[in-house]
N, C-alpha and C positions, 0 to 999 in steps of 0.2 A: 183235641177231643179224643178220648180213648175209644177202642172198638165197641165196647158195650154201649157207651153213650151215643156213638154214631148209629149203631143198630137200632137202639130205642128211638132215636130221632127219626130215622127212616121209616120205622114201622108205625110210629105214632102211639097214641094212648090205648089203642085197641089191644095191643099185645104187651105182655110182661116179659122183660128181659132180665135174666139173672146171670151172674158170673161167679165162677170159682177159679181162682188163680193159684196155681201151684208152680211158681217160677222155679226153673231148674229141675223140676221133677221128671222122672222117667215115665214112660207111657203106662207102665204097670201101676204106678202110684196114681196117675191121672184117672184111669178107668176104675180102679178100686175105690177112689174117693167118691165118685158119683153113683156107685151102685145102689146105695140106700136112697139117695135123693130121687133117682129116676123111677123108683117104684110107684111114686105118686103121679107120674105123668100119664097122659092119655094119648090115643093114637093121632091126635092132631097137633101134638107138641113136637118140638124139634130140639135135639141135643147136638151141639157143635163141639167136637173135640179138636183141640188145636195144640199140637205138641210134636215131640219126636226128636227135636234137635239134641237133647241131652243123650238120647239113645244112640243117635247116629254118631255123635262126637265120641262115644265110647265103644264103637263097633258093635252096637246092640240093635241094629236096624231090623234084623230078622226076628229078634225077640219082641221088639216094639210092634211089628206087623202082626205077630201072633196074638199079642194082647188086644190089639184093635179088632182083629178078626173074631176072637172069642167074645169080645164085648158086643160086637154087632150081632153075632149069632144068638147070643143070650138075651138080646133086647129087641127082637123083631117087631114088638108091638108099638114101638115109637120110631120116629124118623131120626136118623143119625147122619150128620154131615161130618166127614173126617177131613181135617186139614193138617197135613204133616209138613212141618217146617224144619 
């Protein structure tokens, strides 16, 4: 079972779980991809970003952290969970 299916199973039908996968993408691409989608979210919604290994593998960890920090600062109206792998 993938992580989206596991999360949906754990939360039950009360919650809606969506996933956008950008395998191999750097953090800039990940946060840029969701910018338009999150404009529709409300204060009780949660966004989970999971990435960073492509940046770390290419010595771009400082750049990745800057993109995450900027993303969080510009989206303070929603809940954001960051998981860097």
